[in-house]
PLY file of the C-alpha trace (Angstrom):
ply
format ascii 1.0
element vertex 90
property float x
property float y
property float z
element edge 89
property int vertex1
property int vertex2
end_header
94.52 94.58 107.00
94.39 91.22 105.20
93.64 88.36 107.58
94.04 84.76 106.50
91.54 82.42 108.15
93.73 79.32 108.49
93.53 77.38 111.68
97.16 77.81 112.67
97.14 81.57 112.47
93.59 81.81 113.86
94.60 80.12 117.15
97.09 83.00 117.70
94.69 85.85 116.91
92.35 87.57 119.21
88.88 88.79 118.11
90.44 92.29 117.95
93.05 91.03 115.50
90.39 89.27 113.40
88.34 92.42 113.15
91.48 94.59 112.60
91.03 96.86 115.67
92.61 97.21 119.07
91.34 96.90 122.57
90.43 100.59 122.80
88.13 100.39 119.86
84.61 101.64 120.36
81.60 99.52 119.64
81.02 101.65 116.52
84.50 100.84 115.27
84.11 97.17 115.96
80.77 97.09 114.11
82.35 99.15 111.19
85.27 96.73 110.90
82.95 93.80 111.01
80.85 95.18 108.14
83.85 95.88 105.96
85.18 92.25 106.49
81.82 90.59 106.32
81.14 92.02 102.81
84.05 90.13 101.47
83.03 86.66 102.91
79.27 86.88 103.55
77.86 83.50 102.34
75.10 85.27 100.33
77.67 87.29 98.46
80.05 84.32 97.76
77.89 81.39 97.01
80.59 79.39 95.16
83.53 80.36 97.34
84.77 77.65 99.64
85.40 78.52 103.27
83.71 81.92 103.14
80.89 80.69 105.39
83.46 79.69 108.06
85.16 83.05 107.83
81.88 84.86 108.17
80.97 82.77 111.29
84.29 83.62 112.92
83.85 87.33 112.13
80.26 87.20 113.55
81.46 85.54 116.72
84.19 88.13 117.19
81.68 91.01 116.70
79.10 89.49 119.02
81.60 88.69 121.76
83.21 92.13 121.77
79.74 93.81 121.72
78.18 91.65 124.41
80.83 90.32 126.78
83.96 92.39 126.09
84.96 92.72 129.80
84.93 89.01 130.25
86.78 88.44 126.99
89.45 90.99 128.01
89.81 89.23 131.27
90.45 85.90 129.48
93.11 87.58 127.33
94.74 89.20 130.43
94.66 85.86 132.35
97.08 84.13 130.04
95.04 80.93 130.12
96.18 78.19 127.97
92.63 77.23 127.16
90.58 78.65 124.29
87.99 81.27 124.71
85.23 78.76 123.90
86.47 76.45 126.67
86.89 79.23 129.17
83.53 80.81 128.66
81.63 77.44 129.21
0 1
1 2
2 3
3 4
4 5
5 6
6 7
7 8
8 9
9 10
10 11
11 12
12 13
13 14
14 15
15 16
16 17
17 18
18 19
19 20
20 21
21 22
22 23
23 24
24 25
25 26
26 27
27 28
28 29
29 30
30 31
31 32
32 33
33 34
34 35
35 36
36 37
37 38
38 39
39 40
40 41
41 42
42 43
43 44
44 45
45 46
46 47
47 48
48 49
49 50
50 51
51 52
52 53
53 54
54 55
55 56
56 57
57 58
58 59
59 60
60 61
61 62
62 63
63 64
64 65
65 66
66 67
67 68
68 69
69 70
70 71
71 72
72 73
73 74
74 75
75 76
76 77
77 78
78 79
79 80
80 81
81 82
82 83
83 84
84 85
85 86
86 87
87 88
88 89
C-alpha cells in the first residue's frame, strides 16, 4: 500500500489506514506494518528528504495509539464525531 502523507488525504484516513491494516489486526501485525513503513521515512535514514520526519511522527502516533489505547480509538471511530482524534482524546 502506498500512502501519501498530504493533509487532505490524511484527515480522511484512520490510523489503521495509515499503517495499512484493518481493525482486526493483531498488535504484532500493527508493529510489523509500522516497521515496514518507518524504514522508508525514518529521519535517520532520510536526512535530506523533506517531510519524512513528519511522516515518521504520524506513523509513530498511529502505532502508539493502536498499541496503547486501541479500544478508546475504536470508540472514537464508531462515534462518528466530527472532531479530530487529538481533540477528542484531550
